[in-house]
TIVOMAR-931282 format. One line per 4 residues: number of its first residue (from 1); their letters; for each residue x, y, z of C-alpha. Coordinates in nm, 2 decimals. Each point is the difference from the previous one (the first is absolute). Last residue first. Layout:
<atoms>
NUM> A> X:Y:Z; ...
</atoms>
This chain:
<atoms>
549> XXXX> -1.24:-1.68:2.21; 0.24:0.28:0.10; 0.12:0.06:-0.35; -0.35:0.01:-0.16
545> XXXX> -0.04:0.38:-0.02; 0.37:0.03:-0.07; -0.02:-0.21:-0.31; -0.32:0.16:-0.13
541> XXXX> 0.13:0.36:0.04; 0.32:-0.12:-0.17; -0.21:-0.14:-0.29; -0.18:0.33:-0.03
537> XXXX> 0.33:0.19:-0.01; 0.15:-0.22:-0.27; -0.33:0.03:-0.19; 0.02:0.38:0.01
533> XXXX> 0.36:0.00:-0.11; -0.04:-0.24:-0.29; -0.04:0.23:-0.30; -0.21:-0.22:-0.23
529> XXXX> 0.09:-0.33:-0.18; -0.05:-0.23:0.31; 0.33:-0.19:-0.01; 0.01:-0.34:0.16
525> XXXX> 0.03:-0.19:0.33; 0.02:0.34:0.18; 0.17:-0.02:0.34; 0.31:0.17:-0.13
521> XXXX> -0.21:0.32:-0.03; 0.00:0.05:0.38; -0.13:-0.17:0.31; 0.21:-0.30:0.08
517> XXXX> -0.04:-0.14:0.35; 0.20:-0.20:0.26; -0.19:-0.06:0.32; 0.05:-0.38:-0.01
513> XXXX> 0.22:-0.16:-0.26; -0.05:-0.29:-0.24; -0.21:0.18:-0.26; 0.04:0.37:0.01
509> XXXX> -0.33:0.16:0.11; -0.12:0.26:-0.25; -0.37:-0.08:0.05; -0.03:-0.20:-0.32
505> XXXX> 0.27:-0.23:0.11; 0.36:0.09:-0.06; 0.29:-0.14:-0.20; -0.22:-0.15:-0.26
501> XXXX> -0.14:-0.31:-0.18; 0.21:-0.28:0.16; -0.02:0.19:0.33; -0.38:-0.03:0.01
497> XXXX> -0.31:0.20:-0.12; 0.22:0.26:-0.17; 0.14:0.35:0.04; 0.29:0.13:-0.20
493> XXXX> 0.33:0.08:0.15; 0.18:0.09:-0.33; -0.28:0.22:-0.12; -0.02:0.35:-0.14
489> XXXX> 0.24:0.25:-0.16; -0.19:0.32:-0.09; 0.26:0.25:-0.14; 0.09:-0.23:-0.29
485> XXXX> 0.24:-0.04:-0.28; 0.03:-0.21:-0.32; 0.29:-0.09:-0.23; 0.30:0.23:-0.03
481> XXXX> 0.10:-0.18:-0.32; -0.32:0.09:-0.18; -0.13:-0.32:-0.18; -0.33:0.00:0.19
477> XXXX> -0.10:0.33:-0.14; -0.08:0.32:0.19; -0.25:0.23:-0.18; 0.08:0.35:-0.12
473> XXXX> -0.34:0.15:-0.11; 0.00:0.24:-0.29; -0.27:0.26:-0.01; -0.35:0.06:-0.12
469> XXXX> -0.12:-0.03:0.36; -0.23:-0.28:-0.10; 0.27:-0.15:-0.22; 0.23:-0.02:0.31
465> XXXX> -0.29:-0.16:0.19; -0.03:-0.28:-0.26; 0.38:-0.07:0.02; -0.03:0.00:0.38
461> XXXX> -0.29:-0.25:-0.01; 0.18:-0.24:-0.23; 0.31:0.01:0.23; -0.22:-0.07:0.30
457> XXXX> -0.17:-0.29:-0.17; 0.33:-0.14:-0.11; 0.14:0.02:0.35; -0.30:-0.19:0.14
453> XXXX> 0.03:-0.28:-0.25; 0.38:-0.01:0.06; -0.04:-0.05:0.38; 0.10:-0.37:0.00
449> XXXX> 0.31:0.09:-0.20; 0.12:0.27:0.25; 0.24:-0.23:0.19; 0.14:0.14:0.33
445> XXXX> 0.29:-0.15:0.20; 0.09:0.25:0.26; 0.31:0.01:0.22; 0.06:0.11:0.36
441> XXXX> 0.37:-0.02:0.10; 0.14:-0.30:0.19; 0.31:-0.03:-0.23; -0.14:-0.32:-0.16
437> XXXX> -0.33:0.17:-0.07; -0.28:0.05:0.25; -0.35:-0.05:-0.14; -0.30:0.19:-0.15
433> XXXX> -0.21:-0.17:-0.25; -0.22:0.15:-0.27; -0.26:-0.10:-0.26; 0.04:-0.27:-0.26
429> XXXX> 0.07:-0.37:0.02; -0.14:-0.04:-0.34; -0.27:-0.25:0.12; -0.10:0.23:0.29
425> XXXX> 0.14:-0.09:0.34; 0.21:0.32:0.00; -0.30:0.21:0.09; 0.05:0.37:-0.07
421> XXXX> -0.18:0.02:-0.33; -0.10:0.37:-0.04; -0.32:0.16:0.12; 0.07:0.35:-0.15
417> XXXX> 0.14:0.34:0.08; 0.05:0.29:-0.24; 0.16:0.34:0.03; -0.03:0.27:-0.27
413> XXXX> 0.22:0.29:-0.09; -0.08:0.30:-0.21; 0.16:0.26:-0.23; -0.17:0.27:-0.20
409> XXXX> 0.04:0.29:0.25; 0.35:-0.11:0.12; 0.21:0.24:-0.21; -0.26:0.28:0.05
405> XXXX> 0.01:-0.04:0.38; 0.38:-0.01:0.01; 0.01:0.32:-0.21; -0.25:0.19:0.22
401> XXXX> 0.15:-0.08:0.33; -0.16:-0.26:0.22; -0.33:-0.07:0.19; -0.22:0.16:-0.26
397> XXXX> -0.33:0.17:0.10; -0.31:-0.22:-0.07; -0.19:-0.10:-0.31; 0.27:0.09:-0.24
393> XXXX> -0.10:0.20:-0.31; -0.01:-0.17:-0.33; 0.13:0.24:-0.27; 0.09:-0.26:-0.26
389> XXXX> -0.11:-0.36:-0.06; 0.28:-0.19:-0.16; -0.03:-0.09:-0.37; 0.27:0.16:-0.20
385> XXXX> 0.26:0.01:0.28; -0.05:-0.37:0.04; 0.19:-0.09:-0.32; 0.05:-0.35:0.16
381> XXXX> 0.37:-0.05:-0.04; 0.09:0.36:0.02; -0.22:0.05:0.30; 0.15:-0.30:0.17
377> XXXX> 0.36:0.13:-0.05; -0.09:0.35:0.12; -0.18:-0.12:0.31; 0.30:-0.22:0.10
373> XXXX> 0.25:0.28:-0.06; -0.20:0.25:0.20; -0.05:-0.26:0.28; 0.38:-0.07:0.01
369> XXXX> 0.07:0.38:0.03; -0.27:0.04:0.27; 0.16:-0.25:0.23; 0.05:0.23:0.29
365> XXXX> -0.37:0.07:0.02; -0.07:-0.37:0.01; -0.05:-0.07:0.38; -0.16:0.33:0.10
361> XXXX> -0.25:-0.03:-0.30; -0.15:-0.31:0.15; -0.13:-0.23:-0.28; -0.34:-0.12:0.12
357> XXXX> -0.14:-0.34:-0.07; -0.30:-0.18:-0.16; -0.10:-0.31:0.19; -0.10:-0.33:-0.16
353> XXXX> -0.15:-0.33:0.14; 0.03:-0.35:-0.13; -0.18:-0.33:-0.02; -0.13:0.06:-0.35
349> XXXX> -0.38:0.01:0.03; -0.05:0.01:0.37; 0.30:0.20:0.11; -0.03:0.23:-0.30
345> XXXX> -0.04:0.31:0.22; 0.15:0.32:-0.15; 0.14:0.25:0.25; 0.02:0.37:0.07
341> XXXX> 0.19:0.24:0.22; 0.35:-0.14:0.04; 0.31:0.16:0.15; -0.21:0.29:0.11
337> XXXX> -0.09:0.29:-0.23; 0.17:0.23:-0.24; 0.32:-0.10:-0.18; -0.18:-0.23:-0.25
333> XXXX> -0.15:0.30:-0.20; -0.17:-0.26:-0.23; -0.04:0.17:-0.34; -0.19:-0.22:-0.25
329> XXXX> 0.20:-0.07:-0.32; 0.24:-0.20:0.21; 0.37:0.01:-0.10; 0.13:-0.27:0.22
325> XXXX> -0.18:-0.23:0.25; 0.20:-0.22:0.23; -0.13:-0.34:0.11; 0.04:-0.21:0.31
321> XXXX> -0.03:-0.34:0.15; -0.04:-0.15:0.34; -0.17:-0.35:-0.01; -0.02:-0.02:0.38
317> XXXX> 0.38:-0.06:0.01; -0.09:-0.35:0.14; 0.18:-0.25:0.22; -0.18:-0.33:0.04
313> XXXX> 0.30:-0.17:0.16; 0.24:0.14:0.26; -0.11:-0.23:0.28; -0.20:-0.29:-0.15
309> XXXX> 0.23:-0.25:0.18; -0.18:0.12:0.31; 0.20:0.12:0.31; 0.10:-0.28:0.24
305> XXXX> 0.37:0.11:0.02; -0.07:0.33:0.17; 0.34:0.08:0.16; 0.20:-0.17:-0.27
301> XXXX> 0.21:0.32:-0.04; 0.05:-0.06:-0.37; -0.29:-0.20:-0.15; -0.30:0.05:0.23
297> XXXX> 0.07:0.33:0.17; 0.17:0.14:-0.31; -0.30:-0.09:-0.21; -0.23:0.15:0.26
293> XXXX> 0.18:0.33:0.00; 0.02:0.00:-0.38; -0.37:-0.06:-0.04; -0.08:0.29:0.24
289> XXXX> 0.23:0.24:-0.18; -0.08:-0.09:-0.36; -0.38:-0.01:0.03; -0.01:0.29:0.25
285> XXXX> 0.16:0.04:0.35; -0.33:-0.08:0.18; 0.09:-0.29:0.23; -0.21:0.00:0.32
281> XXXX> 0.17:-0.17:0.31; -0.18:-0.09:0.31; 0.13:-0.07:0.36; 0.27:0.26:-0.05
277> XXXX> 0.38:0.03:0.03; 0.26:0.26:-0.10; 0.35:-0.04:-0.14; 0.30:0.22:-0.08
273> XXXX> 0.28:-0.05:-0.25; 0.31:0.19:0.12; 0.12:0.36:-0.04; -0.31:0.18:0.12
269> XXXX> -0.10:0.35:-0.11; -0.29:0.18:0.17; -0.28:0.05:-0.25; 0.07:0.24:-0.28
265> XXXX> -0.23:0.28:-0.13; 0.12:0.26:0.26; 0.36:-0.05:-0.12; -0.09:0.12:-0.36
261> XXXX> 0.08:-0.29:-0.23; 0.32:-0.13:-0.15; -0.09:-0.35:0.10; 0.05:-0.27:0.26
257> XXXX> -0.23:-0.30:0.02; -0.09:-0.17:0.32; 0.03:-0.37:-0.03; -0.27:-0.25:0.09
253> XXXX> -0.06:-0.33:0.17; -0.35:-0.11:0.08; -0.07:-0.25:0.28; -0.32:-0.19:-0.01
249> XXXX> -0.27:-0.13:0.24; -0.11:-0.29:0.22; 0.36:-0.10:0.08; 0.23:0.16:-0.26
245> XXXX> -0.07:-0.03:-0.37; 0.27:0.17:-0.21; -0.01:0.29:-0.25; 0.30:0.15:-0.19
241> XXXX> 0.11:0.31:-0.18; -0.25:0.27:0.08; 0.13:0.34:-0.12; -0.08:0.28:0.24
237> XXXX> 0.00:0.35:-0.15; -0.33:0.10:0.15; -0.13:-0.12:0.34; -0.37:0.04:0.05
233> XXXX> -0.12:-0.06:0.36; -0.37:-0.06:0.05; -0.14:0.21:0.29; -0.35:0.09:-0.11
229> XXXX> 0.11:0.32:-0.17; 0.26:-0.21:-0.18; -0.27:-0.23:-0.15; -0.22:0.29:-0.09
225> XXXX> 0.27:0.17:-0.20; 0.10:-0.33:-0.16; -0.36:-0.06:-0.13; -0.06:0.36:-0.09
221> XXXX> 0.27:0.25:-0.10; 0.29:-0.25:-0.02; -0.22:-0.21:-0.23; -0.01:0.26:-0.27
217> XXXX> -0.31:0.20:-0.06; 0.17:0.19:-0.28; -0.02:0.38:0.05; 0.31:-0.02:0.22
213> XXXX> 0.12:0.32:-0.16; 0.33:-0.11:-0.14; -0.15:-0.33:-0.12; 0.25:-0.28:-0.08
209> XXXX> 0.12:-0.10:-0.34; -0.32:-0.16:-0.13; -0.19:0.31:0.11; 0.19:0.23:-0.25
205> XXXX> -0.29:0.11:-0.22; -0.01:0.36:0.12; -0.38:0.00:0.06; 0.02:0.23:0.30
201> XXXX> -0.15:-0.27:0.24; -0.13:0.15:0.32; 0.24:0.06:0.29; 0.01:-0.26:0.28
197> XXXX> 0.08:0.00:0.37; -0.05:-0.33:0.19; -0.24:-0.01:0.30; -0.16:-0.33:-0.08
193> XXXX> -0.32:0.16:-0.12; 0.20:0.21:-0.25; 0.14:0.33:0.12; -0.05:0.24:-0.28
189> XXXX> 0.19:0.25:-0.20; -0.19:0.24:-0.23; 0.20:0.11:-0.30; -0.27:0.10:-0.24
185> XXXX> -0.28:-0.23:-0.12; -0.23:-0.23:0.20; 0.26:-0.26:0.09; 0.10:-0.29:-0.22
181> XXXX> 0.14:-0.24:0.26; 0.11:-0.30:-0.19; -0.06:-0.38:0.03; -0.13:-0.03:-0.36
177> XXXX> -0.33:-0.17:-0.10; 0.01:-0.08:-0.37; -0.14:0.23:-0.26; -0.14:-0.24:-0.26
173> XXXX> 0.01:-0.10:-0.37; -0.18:-0.32:-0.08; -0.28:0.16:-0.21; 0.24:0.19:-0.22
169> XXXX> 0.12:-0.31:-0.18; -0.11:0.06:-0.36; 0.35:0.09:-0.14; -0.07:0.37:-0.04
165> XXXX> -0.18:0.00:0.34; 0.31:-0.13:0.16; 0.21:0.29:-0.14; -0.27:0.25:0.11
161> XXXX> -0.01:-0.13:0.36; 0.38:0.01:0.04; 0.01:0.35:-0.16; -0.27:0.13:0.23
157> XXXX> 0.18:-0.14:0.30; 0.34:0.13:-0.10; -0.15:0.35:-0.05; -0.10:-0.02:0.36
153> XXXX> -0.34:0.08:0.15; 0.07:-0.01:0.37; -0.19:-0.20:0.27; 0.23:-0.30:0.00
149> XXXX> -0.18:-0.30:0.13; 0.00:-0.06:0.37; 0.21:-0.21:0.24; -0.04:0.04:0.38
145> XXXX> 0.31:-0.21:0.11; -0.14:-0.12:0.33; -0.37:-0.05:-0.09; 0.09:-0.16:-0.33
141> XXXX> 0.23:-0.25:0.17; -0.29:-0.10:0.24; -0.23:-0.03:-0.31; 0.24:-0.23:-0.17
137> XXXX> -0.01:-0.22:0.31; -0.38:-0.02:-0.01; 0.02:-0.09:-0.37; 0.26:-0.28:0.05
133> XXXX> -0.25:-0.29:0.02; -0.19:0.12:-0.30; 0.32:0.02:-0.21; 0.10:-0.35:0.10
129> XXXX> 0.24:-0.13:0.26; -0.18:-0.26:0.21; 0.12:-0.23:-0.15; 0.32:-0.04:-0.19
125> XXXX> 0.08:0.22:-0.30; -0.06:-0.17:-0.34; -0.22:0.27:-0.13; 0.07:0.32:0.20
121> XXXX> 0.05:0.23:-0.30; -0.33:-0.12:-0.15; -0.19:0.19:0.27; 0.12:0.33:-0.14
117> XXXX> 0.27:0.20:0.16; -0.07:0.29:0.25; 0.20:0.30:-0.10; 0.16:0.27:0.22
113> XXXX> 0.24:0.19:-0.22; 0.24:0.23:0.17; 0.27:-0.02:-0.27; 0.25:-0.17:0.23
109> XXXX> 0.31:0.19:0.13; -0.04:0.04:0.38; -0.28:-0.26:0.02; 0.26:-0.26:-0.10
105> XXXX> 0.15:-0.01:0.35; -0.14:0.25:0.25; 0.32:0.04:0.20; 0.25:-0.03:-0.29
101> XXXX> 0.12:-0.21:-0.28; -0.19:-0.04:-0.33; 0.01:-0.28:-0.26; 0.13:-0.03:-0.35
97> XXXX> 0.04:-0.35:-0.16; 0.18:-0.09:-0.32; -0.08:-0.32:-0.19; 0.16:-0.20:-0.28
93> XXXX> 0.29:-0.13:0.22; -0.03:0.19:0.33; 0.06:0.37:0.05; -0.09:0.16:0.33
89> XXXX> -0.07:0.37:0.06; -0.07:0.14:0.34; -0.17:0.34:0.03; -0.01:0.29:0.25
85> XXXX> 0.36:0.01:0.10; 0.18:-0.17:0.29; 0.36:0.05:-0.10; 0.25:-0.25:0.14
81> XXXX> -0.25:-0.28:0.05; -0.13:0.08:-0.34; -0.29:0.19:-0.14; -0.02:0.21:-0.31
77> XXXX> -0.16:0.34:-0.06; 0.21:0.22:0.22; 0.10:0.04:0.36; -0.07:0.23:0.29
73> XXXX> 0.12:0.34:-0.11; -0.15:0.15:-0.31; 0.22:0.00:-0.30; 0.29:-0.23:0.03
69> XXXX> 0.28:-0.03:-0.25; -0.01:-0.31:-0.22; 0.04:-0.34:0.16; 0.25:-0.24:-0.14
65> XXXX> -0.15:-0.28:-0.21; -0.14:-0.30:0.17; 0.06:-0.27:0.26; -0.21:-0.09:0.29
61> XXXX> 0.16:-0.26:0.23; -0.20:-0.28:0.15; -0.31:-0.04:0.22; -0.23:0.25:-0.18
57> XXXX> 0.12:-0.10:-0.34; 0.10:0.27:-0.24; 0.05:0.09:-0.37; 0.02:0.38:-0.01
53> XXXX> 0.03:0.27:-0.26; 0.06:0.29:0.23; -0.17:0.34:-0.01; 0.08:0.24:0.28
49> XXXX> -0.19:0.32:-0.05; -0.05:0.29:-0.23; -0.29:-0.05:-0.04; -0.24:-0.09:0.29
45> XXXX> 0.04:-0.24:0.28; -0.28:-0.01:0.26; 0.11:0.17:0.33; -0.22:0.31:0.00
41> XXXX> -0.32:-0.17:0.10; 0.16:-0.24:0.23; 0.13:-0.34:-0.09; 0.07:-0.24:0.28
37> XXXX> 0.28:-0.24:-0.09; 0.00:-0.35:-0.15; 0.07:-0.34:0.16; -0.32:0.01:0.21
33> XXXX> -0.04:-0.19:0.33; -0.34:0.03:0.17; -0.02:-0.07:0.37; -0.34:-0.05:0.15
29> XXXX> -0.13:-0.04:0.36; -0.36:-0.12:-0.04; -0.29:0.22:0.12; -0.24:-0.13:-0.26
25> XXXX> 0.03:0.33:-0.19; 0.38:-0.06:-0.01; -0.06:-0.33:-0.18; -0.23:0.18:-0.26
21> XXXX> 0.25:0.27:-0.07; 0.31:-0.21:-0.02; -0.17:-0.26:-0.23; -0.14:0.27:-0.23
17> XXXX> 0.34:0.17:-0.03; 0.17:-0.33:-0.06; -0.22:-0.11:-0.29; -0.03:0.32:-0.20
13> XXXX> 0.36:0.09:0.07; 0.18:0.02:0.33; 0.23:-0.30:0.00; 0.07:-0.26:0.27
9> XXXX> -0.26:-0.01:0.27; 0.09:-0.12:0.35; -0.27:-0.09:0.24; -0.06:-0.04:0.37
5> XXXX> 0.33:0.15:0.06; 0.30:-0.12:0.21; 0.22:0.29:0.13; 0.37:-0.02:0.01
1> X> 0.24:-0.26:-0.14
</atoms>
C-alpha cells in the first residue's frame, strides 16, 4: 500500500486547500488527492476548443455529444474521466449544477468575490457558529487571499450606480472585495509573498474561465503553494472512489485518470485501483462530491454504516438566480473589467445579494451575427434607436474588436444569490435532498416552492433594475422547462448538535467516526445568500484549528 500519512485531504478547493496548508504548517505529513488537473497560465481553454454537452457522474460513465476539434492542448471546457476539462456540468430534475475541476477547485473560475455574510445568514446554525465567532477565521482568509476593491473607474460601475439611483436604491451599491492582483499599471510581474508569479489584471473580463495571467489570487498561488512548500503532496488527476476505516485511521481508494494532456501534466499511470492510508481524513470534494462519497460509503459499500440519516438532506443552490439586460439606455461597456466589479447588498431587507457581470469579448466574438440579429429585433420592438444616448466614450480601452464592443455595449448580466429554503423539514417538504438512485448514481430531489417568496423578491428587483437602466430585463420564470441552475451548491453533510440533526458536529467531525472531517461547502446547514467561498474557507480554518482537540 505504501506510505501512511498523518492526513489525507480529498479535494483542493476552498476547504481542501485550507486544510492541507494548515496541517502542513503543523508538521503533519499530508497527501491531497484532486480529480482535476493542474492548470498553468497558458492551459485554460479558449475558443476554439473542445465543447461537449455533458451529463456526468464522477463514479460512473460520462456521456455527451462528440467533442469538437481541440484548440489549446490539455483539455477543454467540460470535465469527465475521459477528458478532464475545467468545468463539470450535472443535470438533475429541475436543477443544473456547474462546478470546477482542477488544482485550486472553484477558485480557478469563481468571480473573486470575498464577502462576509450578515449575522442573519447563520440563524439556525449550531453553536458556536455565529458571525462573531467566525470573524477571526475570516481574517485569516483575508490575510491569505489579499482581496481589495477594484481601483478602476469602469463604465459598468457608473452605469450600475446610475441605474440604482434611478430606482432609489443607490445607497446599497458597493464595490466588493476581489481576490485579484491589480498592480500599479503597466505589465509589472510580481512574486507574491508565497513565491508565485503573477501579472496584474488586464481587465479582459474572462476570469470566470480561468486567468491567463494568474492575476486572480487562486488557491494554487497561496494556500496550496505554501502547503507544497512545507512538504504536502498534491496529486492531480486522482479520482477517489471509496473510503474505509482501518484500525485507527482510514484507507482511501482512488483511480488515476488518463487524458489527452501533455505528458508532463500527467502523474504516472496505473492500471488498477490504488489505495493510501492516513490517521485522519478530511473530505473537501464539494457539496456533490463529498456527499456522494459518504452516500456510497453508507448505502453501497457499507464501509461507514453509522453515518447520520440526515446525510444528503438540507442541500441548497444558495438561491442562485440571474438576469440579462437588453437594450439599456445607459451604455455599460461590459467587456472591460473583471468578472464582477460591483454589488448590491439586499441581504438584510430582501435576503439576497446581487453582482453585475462582465461579458468577455473573447467568448462572444464568433457569435456576432447572432448578436446583430438580437439587437436588431429588440431595437425594432422598442424603438430604441430614437432614444439611446449617443456619443458616449468608453471609460477604458476596449478588450475586443470594435464591432463586438459595439454589439455588447448596451447589454448586461446580473448574478443573484439568496437565502433559499434548503431544509426539507419545512411544512411543504421543500429544499433539497441528495441520494443514490436505483442505479447507484447521484440524484437530487429539489423543490423550489419554499423559496418562492425569495424568488419573487429577486424577480421584482430585476424588473425594477431594468427600468433603472431604461432597458428590458430578461428574468427567469418558474415555468421554464430547464428549471434552475447553480454554481454554488451547498449542504448535504450539514452540521448539527447530534446525528439526528446533522452529519457532522459544529467542528466538522463526522458523527460516529473518529478523525473523519468534512471541511467544504457540504458542511453548510443552509444557504447564506452571498458568494460562499470566503465562508467555506473560514469554516475550514475553524475545522482544522480544532481537529486535534
